[in-house]
C-alpha positions in Angstrom: -262.1 1.4 -232.2 -261.3 2.4 -228.7 -259.1 5.5 -227.8 -257.0 6.4 -224.8 -258.5 4.4 -221.5 -257.7 5.2 -218.0 -259.2 1.7 -216.4 -259.9 -1.8 -217.9 -258.6 -4.7 -219.2 -256.1 -4.3 -222.0 -255.1 -6.3 -225.1 -252.1 -8.5 -225.0 -250.4 -6.3 -227.3 -251.3 -3.2 -225.7 -250.2 -4.3 -222.2 -246.8 -5.8 -223.3 -246.1 -2.3 -225.1 -247.2 -0.4 -222.1 -245.4 -2.2 -220.0 -242.1 -1.9 -222.2 -242.6 1.8 -222.0 -243.0 1.4 -218.3 -239.6 -0.3 -217.8 -237.9 2.0 -220.0 -239.2 4.9 -217.8 -238.2 3.2 -214.6 -234.7 3.4 -216.0 -234.5 6.8 -217.1 -236.4 8.1 -213.8 -233.8 6.1 -211.5 -231.0 8.2 -213.6 -233.1 11.3 -212.7 -233.1 10.3 -209.1 -228.9 10.1 -209.3 -228.8 13.5 -210.9 -231.2 14.8 -208.4 -228.9 13.9 -205.7 -226.0 15.2 -207.2 -227.5 18.4 -207.9 -228.6 18.5 -204.2 -225.3 17.9 -203.1 -223.7 20.2 -205.7 -225.9 22.8 -204.2 -225.0 22.0 -200.5 -229.0 20.9 -200.2 -229.4 18.2 -197.3 -232.2 16.5 -199.0 -229.9 15.1 -201.5 -230.8 11.5 -200.0 -234.4 11.9 -199.6 -234.5 12.9 -203.6 -232.5 9.8 -204.4 -234.9 7.6 -202.4 -237.9 9.2 -203.8 -236.5 8.7 -207.3 -235.6 5.3 -206.5 -239.0 4.5 -205.3 -240.8 6.2 -208.5 -238.3 3.6 -210.5 -239.2 0.7 -208.7 -243.2 1.9 -209.1 -242.6 2.0 -212.8 -240.9 -1.7 -212.7 -243.6 -3.0 -210.6 -246.5 -1.3 -212.7 -245.0 -2.7 -216.0 -245.7 -6.0 -214.5 -249.2 -5.0 -213.3 -250.3 -3.8 -217.0 -252.6 -7.4 -216.9 -254.8 -6.1 -214.3 -257.6 -3.7 -215.0 -256.2 -1.1 -212.8 -252.7 -1.5 -214.2 -253.1 1.1 -216.5 -254.5 3.4 -214.0 -251.4 3.4 -212.3 -249.4 3.8 -215.1 -251.1 7.2 -215.4 -250.2 8.0 -211.7 -246.9 7.3 -212.9 -246.8 9.8 -215.9 -248.1 12.5 -213.6 -245.5 11.7 -210.9 -242.6 11.8 -213.7 -243.8 15.4 -214.6 -244.0 16.1 -210.8 -240.2 15.3 -210.6 -239.7 18.2 -212.9 -239.8 20.2 -209.6 -236.4 18.9 -208.5 -234.7 18.2 -212.0 -236.2 20.2 -214.7 -234.9 18.2 -217.4 -237.4 15.7 -216.1 -240.3 17.5 -217.8 -238.7 16.7 -221.2 -238.6 13.2 -220.1 -242.1 13.1 -218.9 -243.1 14.5 -222.1 -241.3 12.1 -224.2 -242.5 9.1 -222.0 -246.3 10.6 -222.3 -246.2 10.7 -226.1 -244.9 7.0 -225.9 -247.7 5.9 -223.4 -250.6 7.6 -225.2 -249.3 6.6 -228.5 -248.9 3.0 -227.2 -252.4 3.1 -226.1 -254.0 4.4 -229.0 -252.0 2.5 -231.7 -252.0 -0.9 -230.3 -255.6 -0.9 -229.3 -256.3 -0.1 -233.0 -253.8 -2.8 -234.2 -255.7 -5.4 -232.0 -259.1 -4.0 -233.3 -257.7 -4.6 -237.1 -256.6 -8.3 -236.0 -259.8 -9.2 -234.4 -261.6 -7.9 -237.4 -259.2 -10.2 -239.6 -260.0 -13.2 -236.9 -263.7 -12.7 -237.6 -263.4 -12.4 -241.3 -261.2 -15.4 -241.7 -263.8 -17.3 -239.4 -266.9 -16.3 -241.3 -265.5 -18.0 -244.4 
């Protein structure tokens, strides 16, 4: 049984689930970017547009990483995105909660999906041996 991985090829079920998590995370990060711009504008901060574009960039990176989950370094990029989501809490404190939720989904998908894939492989080996 495998655990949490930071680099390497993933099984089909695992990379599909991780891609789904990242795609959903991209939507939420984009909404967080809109909140960051709104908060900056409300407080008279001139960096509102910069926060918006940084957030949009992170959201696009989430979607791009979802498409790259098949690559061995795709999971590494996913971990970088998890860290960047936590870092966005510097601008929008509520992103700490968002980061925590998606980190739980990320790690849970890594562990549980790999466990499912190991069980499916064991069943296939057992049925092939008969």
